[in-house]
LUMSE-497082 format. One record per residue: z, x, y of N, C-alpha, C, O in turn; chain. Coordinates in nm, 4 decimals. Each point is the difference from the previous one (the first is absolute). Layout:
<pts>
<pt n_up="Z" n_east="X" n_north="Y" ca_up="Z" ca_east="X" ca_north="Y" c_up="Z" c_east="X" c_north="Y" o_up="Z" o_east="X" o_north="Y" ch="A"/>
...
</pts>
This chain:
<pts>
<pt n_up="-1.3273" n_east="1.5210" n_north="0.2776" ca_up="0.0588" ca_east="-0.1106" ca_north="0.0729" c_up="0.1212" c_east="-0.0518" c_north="-0.0772" o_up="-0.0062" o_east="-0.0177" o_north="-0.1216" ch="A"/>
<pt n_up="0.1153" n_east="-0.0061" n_north="0.1922" ca_up="0.1181" ca_east="-0.0596" ca_north="-0.0626" c_up="-0.0186" c_east="-0.1506" c_north="-0.0083" o_up="-0.0253" o_east="-0.0660" o_north="0.1008" ch="A"/>
<pt n_up="0.0377" n_east="0.0132" n_north="-0.2188" ca_up="-0.0078" ca_east="-0.1442" ca_north="-0.0186" c_up="0.1372" c_east="-0.0613" c_north="0.0253" o_up="0.0106" o_east="-0.1147" o_north="0.0433" ch="A"/>
<pt n_up="0.0952" n_east="0.1927" n_north="-0.0709" ca_up="0.1378" ca_east="-0.0371" ca_north="0.0333" c_up="0.0628" c_east="0.1183" c_north="0.0719" o_up="-0.0074" o_east="0.1135" o_north="-0.0471" ch="A"/>
<pt n_up="0.0691" n_east="-0.1407" n_north="0.1610" ca_up="0.0645" ca_east="0.1045" ca_north="0.0793" c_up="0.1369" c_east="-0.0520" c_north="0.0435" o_up="0.0087" o_east="-0.0904" o_north="0.0831" ch="A"/>
<pt n_up="0.0970" n_east="0.1470" n_north="-0.1388" ca_up="0.1369" ca_east="-0.0461" ca_north="0.0251" c_up="0.0787" c_east="0.1134" c_north="0.0646" o_up="0.0018" o_east="0.1122" o_north="-0.0508" ch="A"/>
<pt n_up="0.0635" n_east="-0.1421" n_north="0.1636" ca_up="0.0754" ca_east="0.1010" ca_north="0.0739" c_up="0.1393" c_east="-0.0506" c_north="0.0354" o_up="0.0158" o_east="-0.0899" o_north="0.0825" ch="A"/>
<pt n_up="0.0852" n_east="0.1494" n_north="-0.1465" ca_up="0.1404" ca_east="-0.0276" ca_north="0.0331" c_up="0.0368" c_east="-0.1479" c_north="-0.0107" o_up="0.0806" o_east="-0.0488" o_north="0.0793" ch="A"/>
<pt n_up="-0.1376" n_east="-0.0231" n_north="-0.1751" ca_up="0.0259" ca_east="-0.1428" ca_north="-0.0171" c_up="0.1444" c_east="-0.0213" c_north="-0.0458" o_up="0.0463" o_east="0.0627" o_north="-0.0953" ch="A"/>
<pt n_up="0.0244" n_east="-0.1529" n_north="0.1655" ca_up="0.1414" ca_east="-0.0245" ca_north="-0.0279" c_up="0.0277" c_east="-0.1493" c_north="-0.0020" o_up="-0.0546" o_east="-0.0754" o_north="0.0806" ch="A"/>
<pt n_up="0.1401" n_east="0.0330" n_north="-0.1736" ca_up="0.0435" ca_east="-0.1396" ca_north="-0.0068" c_up="0.1480" c_east="-0.0033" c_north="-0.0345" o_up="0.0457" o_east="0.0668" o_north="-0.0927" ch="A"/>
<pt n_up="0.0287" n_east="-0.1468" n_north="0.1702" ca_up="0.1433" ca_east="-0.0154" ca_north="-0.0202" c_up="0.0325" c_east="-0.1474" c_north="-0.0185" o_up="-0.0517" o_east="-0.0851" o_north="0.0723" ch="A"/>
<pt n_up="0.1368" n_east="0.0555" n_north="-0.1687" ca_up="0.0539" ca_east="-0.1343" ca_north="-0.0186" c_up="0.1498" c_east="0.0087" c_north="0.0243" o_up="0.0707" o_east="0.0737" o_north="-0.0688" ch="A"/>
<pt n_up="-0.0222" n_east="-0.1497" n_north="0.1678" ca_up="0.1411" ca_east="0.0055" ca_north="0.0413" c_up="0.0347" c_east="0.1444" c_north="0.0313" o_up="-0.0604" o_east="0.0588" o_north="0.0897" ch="A"/>
<pt n_up="0.1551" n_east="-0.0001" n_north="-0.1602" ca_up="0.0409" ca_east="0.1382" ca_north="0.0277" c_up="-0.0580" c_east="0.0998" c_north="-0.0992" o_up="0.0431" o_east="0.1153" o_north="-0.0043" ch="A"/>
<pt n_up="-0.1410" n_east="-0.1586" n_north="-0.0759" ca_up="-0.0543" ca_east="0.0854" ca_north="-0.1050" c_up="-0.1461" c_east="0.0358" c_north="0.0284" o_up="-0.0852" o_east="-0.0883" o_north="0.0096" ch="A"/>
<pt n_up="0.0573" n_east="0.2169" n_north="0.0036" ca_up="-0.1375" ca_east="0.0465" ca_north="0.0166" c_up="-0.0622" c_east="0.0104" c_north="-0.1386" o_up="0.0415" o_east="0.0825" o_north="-0.0814" ch="A"/>
<pt n_up="-0.1409" n_east="-0.1663" n_north="0.0552" ca_up="-0.0608" ca_east="-0.0035" ca_north="-0.1335" c_up="-0.1284" c_east="0.0819" c_north="-0.0077" o_up="-0.0395" o_east="0.0432" o_north="-0.1083" ch="A"/>
<pt n_up="-0.0254" n_east="-0.0217" n_north="0.2213" ca_up="-0.1142" ca_east="0.0916" ca_north="0.0098" c_up="0.0291" c_east="0.0885" c_north="0.1203" o_up="0.0122" o_east="-0.0487" o_north="0.1123" ch="A"/>
<pt n_up="-0.0013" n_east="0.1780" n_north="-0.1361" ca_up="0.0469" ca_east="0.0925" ca_north="0.1033" c_up="-0.1077" c_east="0.1017" c_north="0.0376" o_up="-0.0132" o_east="0.1045" o_north="-0.0637" ch="A"/>
<pt n_up="-0.0626" n_east="-0.1364" n_north="0.1671" ca_up="-0.0981" ca_east="0.0921" ca_north="0.0581" c_up="-0.1002" c_east="0.0529" c_north="-0.1031" o_up="-0.0220" o_east="0.1207" o_north="-0.0095" ch="A"/>
<pt n_up="-0.0380" n_east="-0.2112" n_north="-0.0672" ca_up="-0.0986" ca_east="0.0367" ca_north="-0.1020" c_up="-0.1337" c_east="0.0320" c_north="0.0666" o_up="-0.0459" o_east="-0.0732" o_north="0.0877" ch="A"/>
<pt n_up="-0.0151" n_east="0.1822" n_north="-0.1299" ca_up="-0.1319" ca_east="0.0392" ca_north="0.0497" c_up="-0.0880" c_east="0.0420" c_north="-0.1174" o_up="0.0437" o_east="0.0740" o_north="-0.0882" ch="A"/>
<pt n_up="-0.1674" n_east="-0.1218" n_north="0.0879" ca_up="-0.0977" ca_east="0.0450" ca_north="-0.0995" c_up="-0.1388" c_east="-0.0449" c_north="0.0438" o_up="-0.0151" o_east="-0.0869" o_north="0.0859" ch="A"/>
<pt n_up="-0.0851" n_east="0.1479" n_north="-0.1468" ca_up="-0.1398" ca_east="-0.0345" ca_north="0.0267" c_up="-0.0717" c_east="-0.0178" c_north="-0.1330" o_up="0.0296" o_east="0.0688" o_north="-0.0977" ch="A"/>
<pt n_up="-0.1234" n_east="-0.1613" n_north="0.0956" ca_up="-0.0847" ca_east="-0.0195" ca_north="-0.1174" c_up="-0.1441" c_east="0.0090" c_north="0.0479" o_up="-0.0409" o_east="-0.0712" o_north="0.0917" ch="A"/>
<pt n_up="-0.0351" n_east="0.1592" n_north="-0.1545" ca_up="-0.1401" ca_east="0.0192" ca_north="0.0359" c_up="-0.0873" c_east="-0.1055" c_north="-0.0675" o_up="0.0348" o_east="-0.0515" o_north="-0.1062" ch="A"/>
<pt n_up="-0.1466" n_east="0.0203" n_north="0.1675" ca_up="-0.0957" ca_east="-0.0920" ca_north="-0.0606" c_up="-0.0434" c_east="0.0564" c_north="-0.1353" o_up="-0.0370" o_east="0.1170" o_north="-0.0101" ch="A"/>
<pt n_up="0.0417" n_east="-0.2012" n_north="-0.0939" ca_up="-0.0396" ca_east="0.0405" ca_north="-0.1345" c_up="0.1099" c_east="0.0663" c_north="-0.0810" o_up="-0.0185" o_east="0.0254" o_north="-0.1190" ch="A"/>
<pt n_up="0.1313" n_east="0.0029" n_north="0.1801" ca_up="0.1113" ca_east="0.0648" ca_north="-0.0686" c_up="0.0758" c_east="-0.1009" c_north="-0.0865" o_up="0.0170" o_east="-0.1156" o_north="0.0389" ch="A"/>
<pt n_up="0.0278" n_east="0.1597" n_north="-0.1555" ca_up="0.0885" ca_east="-0.0804" ca_north="-0.0837" c_up="0.1419" c_east="0.0380" c_north="0.0395" o_up="0.0363" o_east="0.1177" o_north="-0.0014" ch="A"/>
<pt n_up="0.0437" n_east="-0.2177" n_north="0.0367" ca_up="0.1326" ca_east="0.0251" ca_north="0.0557" c_up="0.1036" c_east="-0.0822" c_north="-0.0747" o_up="-0.0187" o_east="-0.1202" o_north="-0.0187" ch="A"/>
<pt n_up="0.1266" n_east="0.1819" n_north="-0.0240" ca_up="0.1105" ca_east="-0.0701" ca_north="-0.0652" c_up="0.1220" c_east="0.0039" c_north="0.0891" o_up="0.0302" o_east="0.1035" o_north="0.0594" ch="A"/>
<pt n_up="0.0401" n_east="-0.2143" n_north="-0.0493" ca_up="0.1202" ca_east="-0.0096" ca_north="0.0829" c_up="0.1179" c_east="-0.0194" c_north="-0.0944" o_up="0.0284" o_east="-0.1121" o_north="-0.0423" ch="A"/>
<pt n_up="0.0401" n_east="0.2214" n_north="0.0094" ca_up="0.1010" ca_east="-0.0001" ca_north="-0.1056" c_up="0.1386" c_east="0.0287" c_north="0.0551" o_up="0.0152" o_east="0.0655" o_north="0.1031" ch="A"/>
<pt n_up="0.0855" n_east="-0.1154" n_north="-0.1734" ca_up="0.1383" ca_east="0.0280" ca_north="0.0366" c_up="0.0937" c_east="-0.0890" c_north="-0.0780" o_up="-0.0428" o_east="-0.0981" o_north="-0.0609" ch="A"/>
<pt n_up="0.1718" n_east="0.1320" n_north="0.0623" ca_up="0.0980" ca_east="-0.0800" ca_north="-0.0735" c_up="0.0239" c_east="-0.1352" c_north="0.0669" o_up="-0.0400" o_east="-0.0218" o_north="0.1144" ch="A"/>
<pt n_up="0.1056" n_east="-0.0684" n_north="-0.1870" ca_up="0.0371" ca_east="-0.1288" ca_north="0.0575" c_up="0.0804" c_east="0.0224" c_north="0.1277" o_up="0.0868" o_east="0.0872" o_north="0.0058" ch="A"/>
<pt n_up="-0.1168" n_east="-0.1666" n_north="0.0957" ca_up="0.0738" ca_east="0.0088" ca_north="0.1256" c_up="-0.0469" c_east="0.1094" c_north="0.0937" o_up="0.0618" o_east="0.0227" o_north="0.1040" ch="A"/>
<pt n_up="-0.1705" n_east="0.0460" n_north="-0.1389" ca_up="-0.0478" ca_east="0.1106" ca_north="0.0831" c_up="-0.0786" c_east="-0.0460" c_north="0.1222" o_up="-0.0261" o_east="0.0800" o_north="0.0899" ch="A"/>
<pt n_up="-0.0125" n_east="-0.2086" n_north="-0.0849" ca_up="-0.0740" ca_east="-0.0511" ca_north="0.1148" c_up="-0.1487" c_east="-0.0186" c_north="-0.0240" o_up="-0.0754" o_east="-0.0234" o_north="0.0944" ch="A"/>
<pt n_up="0.0321" n_east="0.0334" n_north="-0.2202" ca_up="-0.1431" ca_east="-0.0152" ca_north="-0.0304" c_up="-0.0511" c_east="-0.1384" c_north="0.0386" o_up="-0.0995" o_east="-0.0120" o_north="0.0714" ch="A"/>
<pt n_up="0.1669" n_east="-0.0917" n_north="-0.1181" ca_up="-0.0449" ca_east="-0.1371" ca_north="0.0288" c_up="0.0058" c_east="-0.0299" c_north="0.1488" o_up="-0.0899" o_east="-0.0646" o_north="0.0538" ch="A"/>
<pt n_up="0.1942" n_east="0.1105" n_north="0.0127" ca_up="0.0114" ca_east="-0.0219" ca_north="0.1446" c_up="-0.1139" c_east="0.0691" c_north="0.0733" o_up="-0.0574" o_east="-0.0570" o_north="0.0928" ch="A"/>
<pt n_up="0.0241" n_east="0.1784" n_north="-0.1331" ca_up="-0.1114" ca_east="0.0717" ca_north="0.0630" c_up="-0.1312" c_east="-0.0742" c_north="-0.0222" o_up="-0.0774" o_east="-0.0187" o_north="0.0938" ch="A"/>
<pt n_up="0.0523" n_east="-0.0234" n_north="-0.2167" ca_up="-0.1226" ca_east="-0.0745" ca_north="-0.0298" c_up="-0.0034" c_east="-0.1301" c_north="0.0792" o_up="-0.1048" o_east="-0.0373" o_north="0.0528" ch="A"/>
<pt n_up="0.2178" n_east="-0.0321" n_north="-0.0437" ca_up="0.0046" ca_east="-0.1242" ca_north="0.0774" c_up="-0.0274" c_east="0.0241" c_north="0.1480" o_up="-0.0607" o_east="-0.0844" o_north="0.0659" ch="A"/>
<pt n_up="0.1043" n_east="0.1976" n_north="-0.0130" ca_up="-0.0345" ca_east="0.0328" ca_north="0.1390" c_up="-0.1495" c_east="0.0271" c_north="0.0122" o_up="-0.0643" o_east="-0.0481" o_north="0.0933" ch="A"/>
<pt n_up="0.0086" n_east="0.1246" n_north="-0.1866" ca_up="-0.1425" ca_east="0.0328" ca_north="0.0059" c_up="-0.0880" c_east="-0.1231" c_north="-0.0189" o_up="-0.1141" o_east="-0.0024" o_north="0.0461" ch="A"/>
<pt n_up="0.1662" n_east="-0.0992" n_north="-0.1131" ca_up="-0.0748" ca_east="-0.1246" ca_north="-0.0210" c_up="0.0281" c_east="-0.1027" c_north="0.1100" o_up="-0.0445" o_east="-0.1144" o_north="-0.0090" ch="A"/>
<pt n_up="0.1175" n_east="0.1549" n_north="0.1114" ca_up="0.0377" ca_east="-0.0830" ca_north="0.1157" c_up="0.0944" c_east="-0.1137" c_north="-0.0369" o_up="0.0094" o_east="-0.0981" o_north="0.0738" ch="A"/>
<pt n_up="0.0606" n_east="0.1091" n_north="-0.1861" ca_up="0.0990" ca_east="-0.1004" ca_north="-0.0383" c_up="0.1334" c_east="0.0246" c_north="0.0698" o_up="0.0782" o_east="-0.0931" o_north="0.0191" ch="A"/>
<pt n_up="-0.0523" n_east="0.2172" n_north="0.0187" ca_up="0.1188" ca_east="0.0393" ca_north="0.0764" c_up="-0.0447" c_east="0.0855" c_north="0.1174" o_up="-0.0992" o_east="0.0725" o_north="-0.0092" ch="A"/>
<pt n_up="0.1719" n_east="-0.0809" n_north="0.1187" ca_up="-0.0300" ca_east="0.0821" ca_north="0.1173" c_up="0.0902" c_east="0.1232" c_north="-0.0017" o_up="0.1215" o_east="-0.0133" o_north="-0.0142" ch="A"/>
<pt n_up="-0.1784" n_east="0.1321" n_north="0.0284" ca_up="0.0837" ca_east="0.1200" ca_north="0.0038" c_up="0.0876" c_east="0.0011" c_north="0.1255" o_up="-0.0380" o_east="-0.0542" o_north="0.1038" ch="A"/>
<pt n_up="0.1555" n_east="0.1165" n_north="-0.1148" ca_up="0.0880" ca_east="0.0145" ca_north="0.1158" c_up="-0.0468" c_east="0.1130" c_north="0.0905" o_up="0.0175" o_east="-0.0058" o_north="0.1217" ch="A"/>
<pt n_up="-0.0769" n_east="0.1082" n_north="-0.1810" ca_up="-0.0553" ca_east="0.1099" ca_north="0.0789" c_up="-0.1046" c_east="0.0718" c_north="-0.0831" o_up="-0.0148" o_east="-0.0248" o_north="-0.1196" ch="A"/>
<pt n_up="-0.0574" n_east="0.1144" n_north="0.1854" ca_up="-0.1084" ca_east="0.0719" ca_north="-0.0641" c_up="-0.1320" c_east="-0.0723" c_north="0.0192" o_up="-0.0050" o_east="-0.1089" o_north="0.0572" ch="A"/>
<pt n_up="-0.1011" n_east="0.1703" n_north="-0.1052" ca_up="-0.1333" ca_east="-0.0582" ca_north="0.0125" c_up="-0.0725" c_east="0.0095" c_north="-0.1337" o_up="0.0321" o_east="0.0830" o_north="-0.0850" ch="A"/>
<pt n_up="-0.1301" n_east="-0.1700" n_north="0.0693" ca_up="-0.0847" ca_east="0.0058" ca_north="-0.1190" c_up="-0.1330" c_east="-0.0648" c_north="0.0326" o_up="-0.0077" o_east="-0.0908" o_north="0.0827" ch="A"/>
<pt n_up="-0.0961" n_east="0.1380" n_north="-0.1481" ca_up="-0.1334" ca_east="-0.0590" ca_north="0.0127" c_up="-0.0585" c_east="-0.0141" c_north="-0.1396" o_up="0.0111" o_east="0.0896" o_north="-0.0836" ch="A"/>
<pt n_up="-0.0734" n_east="-0.2038" n_north="0.0608" ca_up="-0.0696" ca_east="-0.0284" ca_north="-0.1253" c_up="-0.1458" c_east="-0.0228" c_north="0.0358" o_up="-0.0312" o_east="-0.0897" o_north="0.0784" ch="A"/>
<pt n_up="-0.0586" n_east="0.1698" n_north="-0.1349" ca_up="-0.1430" ca_east="-0.0105" ca_north="0.0314" c_up="-0.0251" c_east="0.0065" c_north="0.1504" o_up="-0.0931" o_east="-0.0628" o_north="0.0505" ch="A"/>
<pt n_up="0.1758" n_east="0.1383" n_north="0.0205" ca_up="-0.0150" ca_east="0.0156" ca_north="0.1443" c_up="0.0671" c_east="-0.1080" c_north="0.0826" o_up="0.0019" o_east="0.0093" o_north="0.1227" ch="A"/>
<pt n_up="0.0529" n_east="-0.1114" n_north="-0.1863" ca_up="0.0674" ca_east="-0.1090" ca_north="0.0713" c_up="0.1489" c_east="0.0302" c_north="0.0133" o_up="0.0659" o_east="0.0348" o_north="-0.0980" ch="A"/>
<pt n_up="-0.0131" n_east="-0.0481" n_north="0.2198" ca_up="0.1417" ca_east="0.0200" ca_north="0.0249" c_up="0.0806" c_east="-0.1078" c_north="-0.0717" o_up="-0.0305" o_east="-0.1188" o_north="0.0099" ch="A"/>
<pt n_up="0.1323" n_east="0.1614" n_north="-0.0812" ca_up="0.0803" ca_east="-0.0890" ca_north="-0.0833" c_up="0.0691" c_east="-0.1105" c_north="0.0793" o_up="0.0171" o_east="-0.1107" o_north="-0.0511" ch="A"/>
<pt n_up="0.0227" n_east="0.1386" n_north="0.1740" ca_up="0.0753" ca_east="-0.0969" ca_north="0.0796" c_up="-0.0902" c_east="-0.0793" c_north="0.0934" o_up="0.0140" o_east="-0.1218" o_north="0.0109" ch="A"/>
<pt n_up="-0.1061" n_east="0.1894" n_north="0.0562" ca_up="-0.0806" ca_east="-0.0674" ca_north="0.1031" c_up="-0.1308" c_east="-0.0584" c_north="-0.0513" o_up="-0.0639" o_east="-0.0786" o_north="0.0700" ch="A"/>
<pt n_up="0.0229" n_east="0.1157" n_north="-0.1913" ca_up="-0.1262" ca_east="-0.0496" ca_north="-0.0554" c_up="0.0199" c_east="-0.0537" c_north="-0.1418" o_up="-0.0735" o_east="0.0355" o_north="-0.0921" ch="A"/>
<pt n_up="0.1737" n_east="-0.1213" n_north="0.0764" ca_up="0.0331" ca_east="-0.0519" ca_north="-0.1328" c_up="-0.1166" c_east="-0.0746" c_north="-0.0642" o_up="-0.0196" o_east="0.0095" o_north="-0.1212" ch="A"/>
<pt n_up="-0.0569" n_east="-0.0824" n_north="0.1992" ca_up="-0.1154" ca_east="-0.0713" ca_north="-0.0548" c_up="-0.1007" c_east="0.0947" c_north="-0.0611" o_up="-0.0547" o_east="-0.0279" o_north="-0.1068" ch="A"/>
<pt n_up="0.0293" n_east="0.1396" n_north="0.1730" ca_up="-0.0915" ca_east="0.1006" ca_north="-0.0534" c_up="0.0518" c_east="0.0613" c_north="-0.1286" o_up="-0.0753" o_east="0.0209" o_north="-0.0951" ch="A"/>
<pt n_up="0.2058" n_east="0.0079" n_north="0.0931" ca_up="0.0612" ca_east="0.0537" ca_north="-0.1224" c_up="-0.0173" c_east="-0.0997" c_north="-0.1132" o_up="-0.0466" o_east="0.0355" o_north="-0.1082" ch="A"/>
<pt n_up="0.0842" n_east="-0.1604" n_north="0.1331" ca_up="-0.0035" ca_east="-0.1025" ca_north="-0.1051" c_up="-0.1411" c_east="-0.0260" c_north="-0.0512" o_up="-0.0192" o_east="-0.0258" o_north="-0.1188" ch="A"/>
<pt n_up="-0.0792" n_east="0.0324" n_north="0.2075" ca_up="-0.1373" ca_east="-0.0280" ca_north="-0.0438" c_up="-0.0613" c_east="0.1167" c_north="-0.0766" o_up="-0.1054" o_east="-0.0152" o_north="-0.0618" ch="A"/>
<pt n_up="0.1703" n_east="0.1313" n_north="0.0651" ca_up="-0.0593" ca_east="0.1166" ca_north="-0.0652" c_up="0.0745" c_east="0.0453" c_north="-0.1252" o_up="-0.0355" o_east="0.1018" o_north="-0.0593" ch="A"/>
<pt n_up="0.1387" n_east="-0.1764" n_north="0.0184" ca_up="0.0751" ca_east="0.0389" ca_north="-0.1196" c_up="0.0029" c_east="-0.1139" c_north="-0.1014" o_up="-0.0280" o_east="-0.1152" o_north="0.0333" ch="A"/>
<pt n_up="0.0617" n_east="0.1485" n_north="-0.1550" ca_up="0.0289" ca_east="-0.0982" ca_north="-0.1036" c_up="0.1431" c_east="0.0218" c_north="-0.0453" o_up="0.0479" o_east="0.1133" o_north="-0.0031" ch="A"/>
<pt n_up="0.0195" n_east="-0.2199" n_north="-0.0316" ca_up="0.1408" ca_east="0.0105" ca_north="-0.0366" c_up="0.0289" c_east="-0.0927" c_north="-0.1170" o_up="-0.0340" o_east="-0.1183" o_north="0.0037" ch="A"/>
<pt n_up="0.0969" n_east="0.1723" n_north="-0.1075" ca_up="0.0418" ca_east="-0.0797" ca_north="-0.1147" c_up="0.1520" c_east="0.0077" c_north="-0.0059" o_up="0.0572" o_east="0.1083" o_north="-0.0123" ch="A"/>
<pt n_up="0.0070" n_east="-0.2232" n_north="0.0211" ca_up="0.1455" ca_east="-0.0037" ca_north="0.0004" c_up="0.0551" c_east="0.0139" c_north="-0.1408" o_up="-0.0638" o_east="-0.0411" o_north="-0.0970" ch="A"/>
<pt n_up="0.1829" n_east="0.0993" n_north="0.0862" ca_up="0.0665" ca_east="0.0145" ca_north="-0.1288" c_up="0.0393" c_east="-0.1367" c_north="-0.0543" o_up="-0.0145" o_east="-0.0266" o_north="-0.1193" ch="A"/>
<pt n_up="0.0635" n_east="-0.0588" n_north="0.2061" ca_up="0.0375" ca_east="-0.1361" ca_north="-0.0367" c_up="-0.1078" c_east="-0.0950" c_north="0.0508" o_up="-0.0706" o_east="0.0314" o_north="0.0958" ch="A"/>
<pt n_up="0.0579" n_east="-0.1458" n_north="-0.1589" ca_up="-0.0987" ca_east="-0.0987" ca_north="0.0424" c_up="0.0299" c_east="-0.0474" c_north="0.1414" o_up="0.1146" o_east="-0.0298" o_north="0.0334" ch="A"/>
<pt n_up="-0.2170" n_east="0.0231" n_north="0.0484" ca_up="0.0172" ca_east="-0.0489" ca_north="0.1368" c_up="-0.0681" c_east="-0.1352" c_north="0.0180" o_up="-0.0248" o_east="-0.0436" o_north="0.1124" ch="A"/>
<pt n_up="-0.0050" n_east="-0.0217" n_north="-0.2235" ca_up="-0.0649" ca_east="-0.1306" ca_north="0.0069" c_up="0.1030" c_east="-0.1097" c_north="0.0215" o_up="0.1115" o_east="0.0062" o_north="-0.0517" ch="A"/>
<pt n_up="-0.1507" n_east="-0.1062" n_north="0.1285" ca_up="0.0846" ca_east="-0.1157" ca_north="0.0269" c_up="-0.0329" c_east="-0.1071" c_north="-0.1033" o_up="-0.1126" o_east="-0.0494" o_north="-0.0048" ch="A"/>
<pt n_up="0.2098" n_east="0.0138" n_north="-0.0773" ca_up="-0.0219" ca_east="-0.0963" ca_north="-0.1084" c_up="-0.0329" c_east="-0.1394" c_north="0.0514" o_up="-0.0509" o_east="-0.0828" o_north="-0.0755" ch="A"/>
<pt n_up="0.0790" n_east="0.0555" n_north="0.2028" ca_up="-0.0289" ca_east="-0.1333" ca_north="0.0549" c_up="-0.1427" c_east="-0.0105" c_north="0.0524" o_up="-0.0441" o_east="-0.1085" o_north="0.0382" ch="A"/>
<pt n_up="-0.0284" n_east="0.2201" n_north="-0.0359" ca_up="-0.1386" ca_east="0.0004" ca_north="0.0480" c_up="-0.0964" c_east="0.0104" c_north="-0.1176" o_up="0.0351" o_east="0.0509" o_north="-0.1064" ch="A"/>
<pt n_up="-0.1571" n_east="-0.0999" n_north="0.1273" ca_up="-0.1047" ca_east="0.0177" ca_north="-0.1004" c_up="-0.0468" c_east="0.1450" c_north="0.0036" o_up="0.0353" o_east="0.0749" o_north="0.0911" ch="A"/>
<pt n_up="-0.1142" n_east="-0.0357" n_north="-0.1896" ca_up="-0.0551" ca_east="0.1356" ca_north="-0.0023" c_up="-0.0817" c_east="0.0259" c_north="0.1264" o_up="0.0127" o_east="0.1058" o_north="0.0616" ch="A"/>
<pt n_up="-0.0964" n_east="-0.2020" n_north="-0.0228" ca_up="-0.0832" ca_east="0.0148" ca_north="0.1194" c_up="0.0868" c_east="0.0127" c_north="0.1252" o_up="-0.0285" o_east="0.0821" o_north="0.0872" ch="A"/>
<pt n_up="0.1337" n_east="-0.1628" n_north="-0.0779" ca_up="0.0885" ca_east="0.0063" ca_north="0.1166" c_up="0.0726" c_east="0.1341" c_north="0.0067" o_up="0.0174" o_east="0.0552" o_north="0.1086" ch="A"/>
<pt n_up="0.0250" n_east="-0.0023" n_north="-0.2234" ca_up="0.0628" ca_east="0.1318" ca_north="-0.0033" c_up="-0.0963" c_east="0.1077" c_north="0.0476" o_up="0.0378" o_east="0.0872" o_north="0.0782" ch="A"/>
<pt n_up="-0.1624" n_east="-0.0929" n_north="-0.1250" ca_up="-0.1003" ca_east="0.0980" ca_north="0.0427" c_up="-0.0247" c_east="-0.0084" c_north="0.1498" o_up="-0.0059" o_east="0.1022" o_north="0.0683" ch="A"/>
<pt n_up="-0.0084" n_east="-0.2240" n_north="-0.0173" ca_up="-0.0236" ca_east="-0.0183" ca_north="0.1433" c_up="0.1180" c_east="0.0515" c_north="0.0825" o_up="-0.0196" o_east="0.0664" o_north="0.1018" ch="A"/>
<pt n_up="0.1408" n_east="-0.0966" n_north="-0.1452" ca_up="0.1196" ca_east="0.0441" ca_north="0.0712" c_up="0.0058" c_east="0.1521" c_north="0.0092" o_up="0.0194" o_east="0.0554" o_north="0.1082" ch="A"/>
<pt n_up="-0.0364" n_east="0.0122" n_north="-0.2222" ca_up="0.0082" ca_east="0.1454" ca_north="-0.0011" c_up="-0.1182" c_east="0.0635" c_north="0.0738" o_up="0.0162" o_east="0.1038" o_north="0.0641" ch="A"/>
<pt n_up="-0.1326" n_east="-0.1638" n_north="-0.0722" ca_up="-0.1155" ca_east="0.0514" ca_north="0.0741" c_up="0.0252" c_east="-0.0084" c_north="0.1500" o_up="-0.0319" o_east="0.0934" o_north="0.0736" ch="A"/>
<pt n_up="0.0887" n_east="-0.2039" n_north="-0.0281" ca_up="0.0304" ca_east="-0.0148" ca_north="0.1427" c_up="0.1036" c_east="0.1020" c_north="0.0454" o_up="-0.0093" o_east="0.0525" o_north="0.1109" ch="A"/>
<pt n_up="0.1082" n_east="-0.0240" n_north="-0.1960" ca_up="0.1031" ca_east="0.0991" ca_north="0.0340" c_up="-0.0615" c_east="0.1368" c_north="0.0261" o_up="0.0475" o_east="0.0754" o_north="0.0849" ch="A"/>
<pt n_up="-0.1527" n_east="-0.0446" n_north="-0.1581" ca_up="-0.0611" ca_east="0.1320" ca_north="0.0103" c_up="-0.1325" c_east="-0.0003" c_north="0.0750" o_up="-0.0729" o_east="0.0992" o_north="-0.0024" ch="A"/>
<pt n_up="0.0414" n_east="-0.2091" n_north="0.0686" ca_up="-0.1187" ca_east="-0.0033" ca_north="0.0844" c_up="-0.1304" c_east="0.0086" c_north="-0.0757" o_up="-0.0990" o_east="0.0496" o_north="0.0539" ch="A"/>
<pt n_up="0.0961" n_east="-0.0964" n_north="-0.1775" ca_up="-0.1223" ca_east="0.0033" ca_north="-0.0808" c_up="-0.0902" c_east="-0.1151" c_north="0.0426" o_up="0.0447" o_east="-0.1144" o_north="0.0088" ch="A"/>
<pt n_up="-0.1701" n_east="0.1443" n_north="0.0174" ca_up="-0.0963" ca_east="-0.1034" ca_north="0.0376" c_up="-0.0241" c_east="-0.0948" c_north="-0.1159" o_up="0.0132" o_east="0.0373" o_north="-0.1165" ch="A"/>
<pt n_up="-0.0491" n_east="-0.1611" n_north="0.1506" ca_up="-0.0282" ca_east="-0.1002" ca_north="-0.1036" c_up="-0.1263" c_east="0.0325" c_north="-0.0745" o_up="-0.0388" o_east="-0.0737" o_north="-0.0906" ch="A"/>
</pts>
């Protein structure tokens, strides 16, 4: 079973295609590395797979959930650690947890 299934995923910003028809599959239990030089589109691809960005074309499924039409399912089945802090300094720790849990549909 493919835990990640990506087909021809593309993302363009203005006149620049930053992810150009990327396709790959990751099997359940497989160790997978996503490598490339700066500017190759790694972060953009990951952001699309995490539902932070919407692809311009192509399809993808995470744990069987369609990346575009089933974002709640995708979000509830993945974990994501940001490179930079995503905490709001004006919120308490509890408020930050509640905010991020609500974004990803995590039950209380």
